[in-house]
C-alpha positions as CSV (number, residue, x, y, z in Angstrom):
1,M,0.0,0.0,0.0
2,S,1.1,3.5,-0.6
3,D,2.5,5.4,2.4
4,S,2.0,8.8,0.8
5,K,0.9,11.7,3.0
6,S,-1.1,14.7,2.0
7,P,0.7,18.1,2.4
8,I,0.5,19.7,5.8
9,S,-0.8,23.2,5.9
10,S,1.6,26.0,6.8
11,A,-0.8,27.1,9.6
12,R,-0.6,23.7,11.2
13,L,3.2,23.6,10.9
14,D,3.4,27.0,12.5
15,S,1.2,25.8,15.4
16,V,3.3,22.7,15.9
17,K,6.5,24.7,15.9
18,S,5.1,27.2,18.4
19,S,4.0,24.4,20.6
20,V,7.4,22.8,20.6
21,L,9.4,26.0,21.2
22,K,7.1,26.8,24.1
23,G,7.6,23.3,25.6
24,R,10.0,22.3,28.3
25,F,13.6,22.2,27.1
26,V,16.5,21.3,29.4
27,S,20.2,21.8,28.9
28,A,22.3,18.8,27.8
29,D,24.1,18.8,31.2
30,R,20.8,18.9,33.1
31,F,19.4,16.0,31.0
32,L,22.5,13.9,31.6
33,S,22.2,14.5,35.3
34,M,18.5,13.5,35.2
35,Y,19.3,10.4,33.1
36,D,21.9,9.2,35.6
37,D,19.6,9.9,38.5
38,R,16.3,8.4,37.3
39,L,15.6,8.5,33.6
40,H,17.9,5.6,32.7
41,S,15.3,3.2,34.2
42,R,12.4,4.6,32.2
43,R,11.7,2.9,28.9
44,I,9.0,4.9,27.0
45,P,8.6,5.6,23.3
46,G,8.8,9.1,21.9
47,C,10.4,11.6,19.6
48,Y,12.8,14.3,20.7
49,V,14.0,17.7,19.6
50,I,17.6,18.8,20.1
51,L,18.5,22.5,19.5
52,V,22.0,23.8,19.1
53,Y,22.8,27.5,19.8
54,K,25.6,29.6,18.5
55,G,27.4,30.1,21.8
56,R,27.5,28.7,25.3
57,H,24.3,30.4,26.4
58,A,20.8,29.8,25.0
59,S,19.0,32.9,23.7
60,R,16.0,34.2,25.6
61,N,14.1,33.7,22.3
62,P,14.0,29.9,21.7
63,E,13.6,30.5,17.9
64,N,17.2,31.8,17.7
65,Y,18.6,28.3,17.6
66,L,21.4,27.7,15.1
67,M,20.6,24.1,14.1
68,G,18.5,21.3,15.4
69,Y,17.9,17.6,15.2
70,V,14.7,15.5,15.4
71,G,14.6,11.8,16.1
72,Q,12.5,8.9,17.4
73,S,13.0,5.8,19.5
74,V,11.1,3.2,21.4
75,N,13.3,4.2,24.3
76,V,13.5,7.9,23.9
77,F,15.5,8.8,27.0
78,S,18.2,6.3,26.2
79,R,18.5,7.5,22.6
80,V,18.8,11.2,23.6
81,H,21.5,10.1,26.1
82,E,23.4,8.5,23.2
83,H,23.3,11.7,21.2
84,L,24.6,13.8,24.1
85,V,27.6,11.5,24.9
86,G,28.7,11.5,21.3
87,E,27.1,8.3,20.0
88,G,24.5,9.8,17.7
89,N,24.2,12.5,15.1
90,E,27.5,14.0,13.9
91,G,26.2,17.6,14.0
92,V,25.1,17.3,17.6
93,R,28.3,15.6,18.5
94,S,30.4,18.4,16.9
95,A,28.3,21.1,18.6
96,I,28.9,19.6,22.0
97,K,32.6,19.2,21.3
98,A,32.8,22.9,20.3
99,G,31.2,23.9,23.6
100,R,27.9,25.2,22.2
101,R,24.7,25.4,24.2
102,V,22.6,22.3,23.5
103,M,18.9,22.1,24.6
104,V,16.8,18.9,24.6
105,Q,13.0,18.3,24.7
106,P,11.7,14.7,24.6
107,V,8.2,14.4,23.1
108,P,6.6,11.2,24.4
109,C,4.0,9.5,22.2
110,S,2.7,6.0,21.6
111,A,4.8,3.5,19.7
112,E,2.3,3.5,16.8
113,S,2.7,7.3,16.4
114,L,6.5,7.5,16.2
115,N,6.6,7.8,12.4
116,D,3.9,10.4,12.2
117,M,5.2,12.4,15.1
118,E,8.7,12.5,13.7
119,R,7.5,13.5,10.2
120,L,5.4,16.3,11.7
121,L,8.2,17.7,13.9
122,I,10.7,17.7,11.1
123,A,8.3,19.5,8.7
124,A,7.4,22.0,11.4
125,M,11.0,22.8,12.5
126,S,12.1,23.2,8.8
127,R,14.7,20.9,7.2
128,D,17.0,23.8,6.4
129,R,17.7,24.4,10.1
130,L,18.0,20.7,11.0
131,Y,20.8,18.2,10.8
132,N,18.3,15.6,9.5
133,M,19.0,14.3,6.0
134,T,15.5,12.9,5.5
135,D,11.9,13.7,6.1
136,G,11.8,11.1,8.9
137,G,9.3,8.3,9.6
138,S,11.4,5.5,8.1
139,A,11.8,3.2,11.1
140,W,8.2,1.8,11.2
141,R,5.0,2.2,9.2
142,C,1.6,2.5,10.8
143,R,-1.3,1.3,8.5
144,D,-4.4,2.9,10.0
145,R,-4.4,5.7,7.3
146,S,-5.3,8.3,9.8
147,D,-4.0,11.9,9.8
148,F,-1.9,12.2,13.0
149,I,-2.3,15.5,14.9
150,L,-0.1,16.9,17.7
151,A,-2.7,17.4,20.3
152,D,-2.5,19.9,23.1
153,K,0.4,18.8,25.4
154,R,-2.0,18.8,28.3
155,L,-3.6,15.7,26.7
156,T,-0.3,13.8,27.1
157,F,1.9,14.3,30.2
158,D,5.1,15.9,31.4
159,W,8.0,13.6,30.2
160,D,9.7,14.0,33.5
161,S,6.7,12.7,35.5
162,P,6.2,9.1,36.4
163,P,5.7,6.8,33.4
164,M,2.1,6.8,32.0
165,P,1.1,4.4,29.1
166,L,0.0,6.3,26.0
167,C,-2.5,4.9,23.5
168,R,-2.9,5.9,19.9
169,T,-6.6,6.9,19.8
170,L,-8.5,7.3,16.5
171,A,-11.4,9.7,16.0
172,S,-13.7,9.4,13.0
173,C,-16.7,11.4,11.8
174,Y,-19.7,10.6,9.7
175,G,-22.7,12.8,8.7
176,R,-23.0,15.6,6.1
177,S,-23.9,18.5,8.3
178,G,-20.8,20.7,8.7
179,R,-17.7,20.8,10.8
180,I,-17.7,19.4,14.4
181,R,-15.4,20.4,17.2
182,L,-14.0,17.6,19.2
183,R,-12.8,18.2,22.8
184,V,-11.2,15.8,25.2
185,D,-11.2,16.7,28.9
186,G,-12.4,20.1,27.9
187,I,-9.4,20.8,25.6
188,P,-9.9,21.3,21.8
189,V,-8.4,18.5,19.9
190,S,-9.5,18.9,16.3
191,T,-12.3,20.0,13.9
192,L,-13.9,17.0,12.1
193,S,-16.1,16.7,9.0
194,D,-17.6,13.8,7.1
195,G,-15.0,11.2,6.4
196,S,-12.4,12.6,8.8
197,L,-10.1,10.0,10.4
198,I,-7.5,11.5,12.8
199,S,-5.3,10.0,15.5
200,F,-3.7,11.4,18.6
201,D,-2.2,10.1,21.8
202,L,-4.0,9.9,25.2
203,P,-3.0,8.4,28.5
204,K,-4.8,5.2,29.3
205,G,-7.8,5.6,31.6
206,P,-11.0,7.7,31.8
207,H,-11.5,10.8,29.7
208,S,-14.4,13.1,29.0
209,V,-15.2,13.4,25.3
210,K,-17.5,16.1,23.8
211,A,-18.4,16.7,20.1
212,S,-20.4,19.8,19.3
213,R,-21.6,22.0,16.4
214,I,-23.5,25.2,16.5
215,G,-27.2,24.6,16.2
216,R,-27.0,21.0,17.3
217,S,-27.2,19.4,20.7
218,S,-23.8,18.2,21.7
219,G,-22.7,14.6,22.1
220,T,-20.9,13.7,25.3
221,M,-19.3,10.5,26.6
222,E,-17.1,9.3,29.4
223,A,-14.6,7.1,27.6
224,N,-12.2,4.6,29.2
225,I,-9.4,4.9,26.7
226,G,-7.3,1.8,26.1
227,D,-5.5,0.0,23.3
228,G,-7.5,-0.2,20.1
229,C,-10.1,2.6,20.8
230,E,-11.9,4.7,18.2
231,I,-14.1,7.6,19.0
232,V,-16.9,7.7,16.4
233,V,-18.8,11.0,15.9
234,S,-22.0,11.1,13.9
235,S,-23.8,14.4,13.0
236,G,-27.5,14.4,12.3
237,M,-30.0,17.2,11.6
238,L,-30.7,17.9,15.3
239,K,-27.9,16.4,17.3
240,V,-24.4,15.2,17.4
241,G,-23.7,11.7,18.6
242,V,-20.5,10.2,20.0
243,K,-19.6,6.6,20.9
244,M,-16.6,4.5,21.3
245,L,-15.6,1.3,19.5
246,R,-12.8,-1.1,20.1
247,R,-11.0,-1.9,16.8
248,R,-10.5,-5.6,16.1
249,Q,-7.1,-6.8,15.1
250,D,-8.3,-9.3,12.5
251,V,-10.0,-7.1,9.9
252,P,-8.6,-5.5,6.7
253,V,-7.5,-1.9,6.9
254,P,-10.5,0.2,5.8
255,S,-10.5,3.5,3.8
256,K,-11.4,6.8,5.5
257,Q,-15.0,6.5,4.3
258,S,-15.5,3.0,5.6
259,R,-17.8,2.6,8.6
260,R,-16.3,-0.7,9.7
261,E,-14.1,-1.0,12.7
262,D,-10.5,0.0,12.0
263,C,-7.4,-2.0,12.8
264,L,-3.7,-1.2,13.3
265,E,-0.9,-3.3,11.8
266,F,2.5,-2.2,13.1
267,R,5.3,-3.8,11.2
268,N,8.9,-3.4,10.1
269,P,9.0,-2.3,6.4
270,G,11.9,-4.5,5.8
271,S,10.1,-7.7,6.8
């Protein structure tokens, strides 16, 4: 199957970049100290952003970085540690050797979202200011055909907090009656329309889901998010409905317009 992706709008890329630059960066020295203290024992998947500054001190404006690097790993803290001790990207290694200021931000996500998250971050941070030689997303392929979104960081968790399992959660929409706003735990996630199929990461456990459109009664649901969950939104003439399905693992991958339960197949492209 084709793994092509539709172009990402400039507005979305700007929003992702702004979210990243406003996120919690720590210095390379601080990260190494935290790794030796406690992060070495935490194995969680995620992407990471490494920023290199011209001198020894980071600018007050985080956008004034000289170069950057984006990567992914099923053990994100260990992989970042490798970069910072000279066992990773050559550009990062040279910057540290030259005494330049290096800042790090891990971005935890579910294992199924690694490809999409990495592609999104590389596109948002601009290849001309990155050491990356590719567009990313080559390690694994996810086959649910959804459009991955970088949800509000409050929907995930602080990467320095105790480990919390993340689930790749799908949200689909059916019904020809305009655009519907989807909120999780009161936080806007995305705007859906007929045929939409998006995915984002949520911690396992209970969440409040609300789908609404002006002029329609809103659909609400208390969802217990776990592996294989899909939030299905339907829009009628008078109301918006919302329910949750658990995707089966033994059915073919459907198209975005299909109303059958979806499935994920997570595989190595070389196999």
